[in-house]
N, CA, C and O of each residue as an XYZ file, in Angstrom:
604
protein
N      99.307     93.530     94.827
C      99.875     93.668     96.146
C      98.858     94.200     97.156
O      98.853     93.789     98.316
N      97.997     95.116     96.706
C      97.090     95.726     97.669
C      96.154     94.707     98.292
O      95.769     94.862     99.451
N      95.779     93.673     97.560
C      94.905     92.666     98.147
C      95.618     91.921     99.280
O      95.004     91.607    100.300
N      96.888     91.643     99.104
C      97.664     90.981    100.165
C      97.730     91.878    101.394
O      97.492     91.413    102.509
N      98.045     93.140    101.209
C      98.151     94.036    102.358
C      96.794     94.242    103.026
O      96.719     94.368    104.248
N      95.724     94.278    102.236
C      94.382     94.402    102.818
C      94.034     93.174    103.652
O      93.480     93.301    104.744
N      94.355     91.988    103.143
C      94.071     90.751    103.880
C      94.888     90.677    105.162
O      94.368     90.306    106.214
N      96.164     91.029    105.076
C      97.022     91.001    106.266
C      96.553     92.054    107.269
O      96.555     91.797    108.473
N      96.154     93.222    106.799
C      95.637     94.261    107.695
C      94.424     93.757    108.468
O      94.310     93.975    109.674
N      93.524     93.084    107.767
C      92.318     92.563    108.412
C      92.670     91.512    109.470
O      92.013     91.437    110.508
N      93.692     90.707    109.215
C      94.126     89.702    110.188
C      94.849     90.352    111.368
O      94.672     89.944    112.516
N      95.660     91.359    111.077
C      96.514     91.959    112.103
C      95.780     92.922    113.028
O      96.086     92.989    114.219
N      94.830     93.656    112.503
C      94.210     94.736    113.279
C      93.642     94.272    114.628
O      93.920     94.916    115.639
N      92.863     93.191    114.691
C      92.341     92.791    116.006
C      93.444     92.407    116.998
O      93.348     92.721    118.184
N      94.469     91.743    116.523
C      95.577     91.343    117.398
C      96.327     92.566    117.897
O      96.631     92.674    119.085
N      96.621     93.473    116.999
C      97.342     94.695    117.355
C      96.548     95.486    118.403
O      97.112     95.969    119.385
N      95.248     95.610    118.185
C      94.420     96.380    119.129
C      94.286     95.672    120.477
O      94.251     96.328    121.517
N      94.210     94.331    120.468
C      94.166     93.581    121.728
C      95.438     93.798    122.546
O      95.415     93.704    123.773
N      96.533     94.084    121.872
C      97.802     94.331    122.551
C      97.968     95.805    122.945
O      99.046     96.219    123.373
N      96.900     96.587    122.799
C      96.928     97.982    123.229
C      97.623     98.915    122.257
O      98.051    100.007    122.631
N      97.735     98.487    121.014
C      98.415     99.290    119.997
C      97.438     99.612    118.873
O      96.287     99.178    118.898
N      97.899    100.367    117.900
C      97.087    100.634    116.711
C      97.894    100.259    115.475
O      99.113    100.426    115.426
N      97.179     99.748    114.481
C      97.817     99.363    113.222
C      98.021    100.613    112.388
O      97.060    101.316    112.079
N      99.267    100.899    112.020
C      99.560    102.070    111.209
C      99.543    101.726    109.722
O      98.911    102.426    108.930
N     100.245    100.635    109.332
C     100.354    100.301    107.916
C     100.849     98.870    107.763
O     101.436     98.295    108.680
N     100.600     98.309    106.587
C     101.150     97.006    106.206
C     101.750     97.179    104.821
O     101.121     97.751    103.930
N     102.963     96.686    104.645
C     103.564     96.733    103.315
C     104.122     95.367    102.957
O     104.620     94.629    103.807
N     104.023     95.055    101.680
C     104.570     93.819    101.132
C     105.429     94.243     99.952
O     104.915     94.599     98.891
N     106.749     94.200    100.146
C     107.672     94.749     99.159
C     108.811     93.772     98.869
O     109.162     92.929     99.695
N     109.366     93.910     97.689
C     110.524     93.106     97.294
C     111.765     93.993     97.378
O     111.820     95.067     96.780
N     112.755     93.523     98.130
C     114.010     94.245     98.277
C     115.154     93.270     98.088
O     115.229     92.248     98.770
N     116.039     93.584     97.169
C     117.224     92.758     96.885
C     116.857     91.293     96.683
O     117.548     90.395     97.165
N     115.754     91.062     95.962
C     115.362     89.702     95.612
C     114.581     88.956     96.681
O     114.221     87.796     96.475
N     114.309     89.584     97.811
C     113.577     88.946     98.903
C     112.296     89.725     99.172
O     112.303     90.956     99.189
N     111.182     88.995     99.385
C     109.910     89.617     99.740
C     109.856     89.853    101.244
O     110.259     88.997    102.031
N     109.352     91.027    101.638
C     109.189     91.389    103.049
C     107.739     91.759    103.313
O     107.139     92.544    102.580
N     107.191     91.184    104.365
C     105.887     91.578    104.867
C     106.139     92.331    106.163
O     106.627     91.766    107.141
N     105.794     93.628    106.156
C     106.049     94.460    107.339
C     104.731     94.998    107.874
O     103.909     95.550    107.141
N     104.561     94.818    109.172
C     103.398     95.348    109.869
C     103.912     96.461    110.785
O     104.719     96.223    111.684
N     103.430     97.676    110.537
C     103.858     98.834    111.316
C     102.777     99.185    112.324
O     101.607     99.328    111.966
N     103.172     99.325    113.587
C     102.220     99.611    114.649
C     102.643    100.851    115.424
O     103.785    101.305    115.347
N     101.695    101.374    116.163
C     101.934    102.573    116.971
C     101.284    102.350    118.324
O     100.395    101.510    118.461
N     101.725    103.096    119.320
C     101.153    102.971    120.655
C     101.268    104.308    121.372
O     102.318    104.950    121.361
N     100.178    104.709    121.989
C     100.180    105.927    122.795
C     101.254    105.789    123.865
O     101.278    104.791    124.585
N     102.131    106.759    123.982
C     103.201    106.703    124.967
C     104.449    106.003    124.478
O     105.452    105.956    125.190
N     104.404    105.459    123.271
C     105.590    104.831    122.696
C     105.504    103.323    122.630
O     104.951    102.674    123.518
N     106.052    102.784    121.576
C     106.048    101.350    121.305
C     107.381    100.754    121.735
O     108.434    101.338    121.482
N     107.341     99.614    122.374
C     108.558     98.937    122.795
C     108.790     97.649    122.027
O     107.894     97.150    121.346
N     109.993     97.118    122.141
C     110.339     95.866    121.469
C     109.456     94.723    121.966
O     109.124     93.815    121.203
N     109.077     94.766    123.241
C     108.196     93.727    123.781
C     106.831     93.743    123.103
O     106.242     92.688    122.870
N     106.324     94.936    122.785
C     105.050     95.053    122.073
C     105.162     94.387    120.702
O     104.290     93.614    120.304
N     106.231     94.693    119.994
C     106.440     94.125    118.656
C     106.560     92.602    118.735
O     106.003     91.886    117.904
N     107.279     92.122    119.725
C     107.478     90.684    119.878
C     106.158     89.968    120.163
O     105.884     88.921    119.577
N     105.341     90.523    121.057
C     104.043     89.900    121.376
C     103.148     89.846    120.145
O     102.511     88.828    119.876
N     103.102     90.939    119.404
C     102.267     90.980    118.201
C     102.778     89.987    117.177
O     101.992     89.265    116.564
N     104.078     89.943    116.990
C     104.680     89.013    116.028
C     104.372     87.559    116.394
O     104.006     86.760    115.533
N     104.524     87.226    117.667
C     104.271     85.844    118.109
C     102.814     85.441    117.942
O     102.524     84.270    117.700
N     101.901     86.383    118.066
C     100.485     86.076    117.892
C     100.083     86.059    116.424
O      99.254     85.245    116.017
N     100.658     86.946    115.634
C     100.258     87.075    114.239
C     100.913     86.032    113.336
O     100.296     85.587    112.368
N     102.129     85.643    113.631
C     102.862     84.701    112.784
C     102.109     83.387    112.550
O     101.973     82.984    111.395
N     101.609     82.694    113.594
C     100.885     81.451    113.333
C      99.573     81.670    112.573
O      99.142     80.806    111.810
N      98.951     82.812    112.781
C      97.718     83.116    112.056
C      98.002     83.306    110.565
O      97.228     82.863    109.716
N      99.113     83.965    110.259
C      99.509     84.126    108.852
C      99.813     82.765    108.218
O      99.465     82.523    107.062
N     100.462     81.881    108.980
C     100.735     80.533    108.468
C      99.437     79.781    108.193
O      99.315     79.082    107.188
N      98.472     79.932    109.096
C      97.192     79.235    108.956
C      96.361     79.787    107.798
O      95.834     79.026    106.985
N      96.249     81.105    107.728
C      95.435     81.748    106.687
C      96.132     81.745    105.330
O      95.470     81.727    104.293
N      97.445     81.763    105.332
C      98.284     81.701    104.136
C      97.888     82.707    103.045
O      97.598     82.311    101.916
N      97.876     84.026    103.383
C      97.490     85.016    102.378
C      98.566     85.291    101.321
O      98.307     85.964    100.323
N      99.782     84.760    101.553
C     100.891     84.999    100.630
C     101.456     83.651    100.195
O     101.975     82.900    101.021
N     101.360     83.342     98.913
C     101.805     82.026     98.445
C     103.326     81.839     98.435
O     103.809     80.714     98.559
N     104.077     82.923     98.290
C     105.535     82.839     98.199
C     106.160     82.945     99.588
O     105.493     83.303    100.558
N     107.453     82.628     99.664
C     108.162     82.806    100.937
C     108.486     84.293    101.120
O     108.665     85.025    100.147
N     108.557     84.721    102.376
C     108.802     86.119    102.683
C     109.380     86.230    104.083
O     109.311     85.287    104.872
N     109.946     87.380    104.383
C     110.444     87.694    105.713
C     109.359     88.525    106.399
O     108.883     89.514    105.842
N     108.975     88.121    107.600
C     107.912     88.800    108.349
C     108.528     89.668    109.434
O     109.366     89.205    110.207
N     108.106     90.945    109.491
C     108.624     91.874    110.488
C     107.475     92.681    111.088
O     106.547     93.077    110.383
N     107.547     92.917    112.382
C     106.639     93.831    113.065
C     107.509     94.930    113.651
O     108.492     94.653    114.338
N     107.146     96.176    113.379
C     107.963     97.273    113.872
C     107.154     98.533    114.107
O     105.957     98.590    113.824
N     107.824     99.524    114.623
C     107.221    100.816    114.915
C     106.971    101.597    113.626
O     107.725    101.498    112.658
N     105.906    102.362    113.645
C     105.635    103.255    112.521
C     106.737    104.309    112.409
O     106.974    104.850    111.329
N     107.405    104.597    113.516
C     108.559    105.491    113.511
C     108.199    106.950    113.689
O     107.078    107.372    113.407
N     109.159    107.703    114.156
C     108.967    109.136    114.385
C     108.813    109.888    113.070
O     108.137    110.915    113.013
N     109.439    109.376    112.016
C     109.349    110.021    110.700
C     108.508    109.168    109.752
O     108.893    108.909    108.612
N     107.355    108.740    110.253
C     106.458    107.870    109.481
C     105.877    108.567    108.260
O     105.688    109.784    108.241
N     105.603    107.770    107.256
C     104.993    108.284    106.039
C     103.501    108.492    106.266
O     102.833    107.661    106.883
N     102.994    109.600    105.765
C     101.565    109.887    105.824
C     100.967    109.495    104.480
O     101.409    109.974    103.436
N      99.954    108.620    104.506
C      99.384    108.106    103.261
C      97.891    108.370    103.137
O      97.417    108.772    102.075
N      97.154    108.148    104.202
C      95.696    108.221    104.163
C      95.212    109.580    104.661
O      95.916    110.250    105.416
N      94.016    109.990    104.245
C      93.486    111.267    104.726
C      93.489    111.379    106.246
O      93.763    112.453    106.779
N      93.191    110.295    106.951
C      93.183    110.348    108.417
C      94.588    110.566    108.983
O      94.730    111.147    110.059
N      95.625    110.112    108.279
C      97.001    110.382    108.713
C      97.268    111.886    108.689
O      97.833    112.447    109.628
N      96.851    112.523    107.595
C      97.072    113.959    107.449
C      96.253    114.738    108.481
O      96.734    115.721    109.044
N      95.021    114.298    108.728
C      94.175    114.968    109.725
C      94.798    114.856    111.111
O      94.802    115.826    111.870
N      95.325    113.681    111.446
C      95.924    113.454    112.758
C      97.134    114.351    112.997
O      97.364    114.810    114.116
N      97.906    114.598    111.940
C      99.158    115.339    112.104
C      99.120    116.753    111.512
O     100.163    117.350    111.243
N      97.907    117.281    111.312
C      97.778    118.670    110.846
C      98.470    119.585    111.858
O      98.249    119.462    113.062
N      99.303    120.500    111.369
C     100.048    121.400    112.244
C     101.422    120.871    112.630
O     102.197    121.570    113.283
N     101.728    119.638    112.227
C     103.034    119.043    112.518
C     104.016    119.372    111.403
O     103.625    119.738    110.295
N     105.297    119.234    111.722
C     106.330    119.455    110.719
C     106.435    118.205    109.839
O     106.523    117.083    110.338
N     106.425    118.422    108.529
C     106.500    117.331    107.569
C     107.560    117.618    106.513
O     107.981    118.758    106.316
N     107.971    116.561    105.850
C     108.830    116.680    104.671
C     108.023    116.197    103.481
O     107.423    115.123    103.514
N     108.016    116.998    102.436
C     107.346    116.635    101.192
C     108.435    116.376    100.163
O     109.262    117.244     99.885
N     108.427    115.170     99.602
C     109.388    114.843     98.538
C     108.629    114.752     97.217
O     107.534    114.195     97.136
N     109.251    115.316     96.192
C     108.620    115.395     94.882
C     109.313    114.484     93.875
O     110.479    114.125     94.038
N     108.569    114.118     92.830
C     109.149    113.335     91.740
C     110.092    114.191     90.901
O     111.158    113.735     90.488
N     109.688    115.437     90.653
C     110.465    116.365     89.838
C     110.768    117.620     90.667
O     109.962    118.001     91.516
N     111.905    118.260     90.437
C     112.241    119.458     91.209
C     111.238    120.599     91.011
O     110.686    120.785     89.927
N     111.027    121.338     92.067
C     110.239    122.577     92.027
C     111.127    123.643     92.652
O     111.624    123.468     93.765
N     111.325    124.727     91.952
C     112.229    125.789     92.414
C     113.616    125.223     92.741
O     114.278    125.678     93.675
N     114.042    124.231     91.964
C     115.380    123.674     92.114
C     115.535    122.628     93.212
O     116.652    122.186     93.482
N     114.441    122.226     93.848
C     114.543    121.244     94.934
C     113.454    120.183     94.812
O     112.369    120.435     94.289
N     113.773    118.996     95.307
C     112.791    117.903     95.328
C     112.317    117.601     96.744
O     111.505    116.697     96.938
N     112.806    118.338     97.735
C     112.446    118.092     99.130
C     112.150    119.412     99.835
O     112.927    120.364     99.750
N     111.009    119.454    100.535
C     110.592    120.669    101.241
C     110.122    120.287    102.639
O     109.425    119.289    102.816
N     110.508    121.087    103.631
C     110.105    120.862    105.019
C     109.307    122.065    105.483
O     109.681    123.211    105.237
N     108.197    121.785    106.162
C     107.377    122.864    106.692
C     106.249    122.307    107.533
O     106.134    121.095    107.717
N     105.424    123.194    108.037
C     104.284    122.822    108.859
C     103.106    122.453    107.962
O     102.735    123.215    107.069
N     102.522    121.284    108.202
C     101.377    120.822    107.424
C     100.185    121.729    107.711
O      99.709    121.802    108.844
N      99.706    122.420    106.676
C      98.606    123.381    106.831
C      97.302    122.886    106.222
O      96.225    123.215    106.718
N      97.386    122.093    105.142
C      96.156    121.637    104.490
C      96.414    120.358    103.707
O      97.512    120.102    103.213
N      95.344    119.567    103.618
C      95.341    118.356    102.791
C      93.962    118.257    102.170
O      92.951    118.203    102.870
N      93.936    118.233    100.838
C      92.655    118.153    100.149
C      92.804    117.335     98.875
O      93.517    117.726     97.951
N      92.126    116.198     98.839
C      92.133    115.304     97.672
C      93.549    114.974     97.193
O      93.798    114.901     95.990
N      94.462    114.777     98.127
C      95.836    114.415     97.787
C      96.776    115.589     97.643
O      97.992    115.402     97.632
N      96.245    116.799     97.531
C      97.087    117.999     97.470
C      97.504    118.389     98.883
O      96.705    118.298     99.815
N      98.748    118.821     99.044
C      99.302    119.137    100.352
C      99.812    120.577    100.356
O     100.479    121.020     99.422
N      99.481    121.295    101.430
C      99.987    122.655    101.616
C     100.807    122.695    102.901
O     100.363    122.240    103.956
N     102.021    123.253    102.786
C     102.863    123.427    103.966
C     103.226    124.901    104.095
O     103.155    125.665    103.132
N     103.615    125.278    105.305
C     104.087    126.635    105.561
C     105.519    126.549    106.054
O     105.827    125.810    106.989
N     106.389    127.317    105.410
C     107.784    127.372    105.814
C     108.107    128.838    106.042
O     108.235    129.618    105.098
N     108.237    129.196    107.314
C     108.407    130.622    107.630
C     107.096    131.312    107.355
O     106.058    130.930    107.896
N     107.137    132.334    106.509
C     105.904    133.056    106.175
C     105.345    132.631    104.815
O     104.298    133.121    104.390
N     106.040    131.724    104.139
C     105.611    131.303    102.804
C     104.818    129.999    102.863
O     105.186    129.063    103.572
N     103.715    129.959    102.099
C     102.952    128.730    101.943
C     103.282    128.131    100.592
O     103.423    128.844     99.598
N     103.404    126.810    100.567
C     103.659    126.095     99.317
C     102.618    125.007     99.167
O     102.340    124.262    100.107
N     102.044    124.920     97.974
C     101.035    123.902     97.688
C     101.604    122.940     96.658
O     102.189    123.342     95.652
N     101.415    121.650     96.942
C     101.905    120.605     96.045
C     100.722    119.757     95.601
O      99.942    119.273     96.421
N     100.603    119.589     94.298
C      99.511    118.766     93.764
C      99.847    117.290     93.921
O     101.014    116.897     93.904
N      98.821    116.496     94.072
C      98.948    115.059     94.319
C      99.935    114.384     93.348
O     100.774    113.592     93.776
N      99.839    114.689     92.072
C     100.679    114.049     91.061
C     102.160    114.393     91.165
O     102.998    113.693     90.596
N     102.488    115.457     91.882
C     103.879    115.878     92.057
C     104.559    115.146     93.212
O     105.784    115.033     93.253
N     103.740    114.646     94.157
C     104.244    114.185     95.448
C     104.675    112.724     95.400
O     103.881    111.839     95.081
N     105.945    112.485     95.724
C     106.457    111.118     95.837
C     106.131    110.554     97.228
O     105.745    109.391     97.355
N     106.288    111.385     98.271
C     105.921    110.971     99.624
C     105.870    112.160    100.540
O     106.510    113.187    100.312
N     105.075    111.990    101.602
C     104.998    112.974    102.679
C     105.226    112.190    103.960
O     104.589    111.162    104.194
N     106.140    112.682    104.787
C     106.386    112.016    106.060
C     106.611    113.050    107.137
O     106.951    114.200    106.858
N     106.414    112.622    108.389
C     106.706    113.505    109.507
C     108.203    113.811    109.501
O     109.021    112.978    109.113
N     108.537    115.002    109.932
C     109.944    115.413    109.968
C     110.319    115.742    111.403
O     109.626    116.499    112.081
N     111.399    115.179    111.844
C     111.897    115.450    113.193
C     113.150    116.299    113.076
O     114.156    115.858    112.520
N     113.091    117.505    113.594
C     114.254    118.396    113.574
C     115.187    118.026    114.719
O     114.746    117.729    115.829
N     116.466    118.050    114.434
C     117.455    117.694    115.464
C     118.068    118.949    116.031
O     118.925    118.875    116.911
């Protein structure tokens, strides 16, 4: 799968940037028996539906021409979202000091989900601060880390 997402990222990035946006992520996943190719983008000041539509209209024919995916799939362009997942070291660097949710594979102290301020990221290990307590999670424990929006 990673080769498909890498190829699509390489095709999408110039188009996304020409439209004044930045490429956040590409995923190729199977859900309920259907393959989905999703291109997630971001834009300073906020992303609109018109941005997604322009990118989709430009990228769709290029994907048909380059044909990086042999099977049929549903193609979507959308926002990275306010509660986007942080995956790469640069994602963590960009949002250092932001509120995040850390989800674990196995419970720690009786919970699999922790919310706090992102304090450190080192080789996949994540440290958050919740109140006056710091919690460190090792890479192998972490199912996902995403931005958290408090309501």
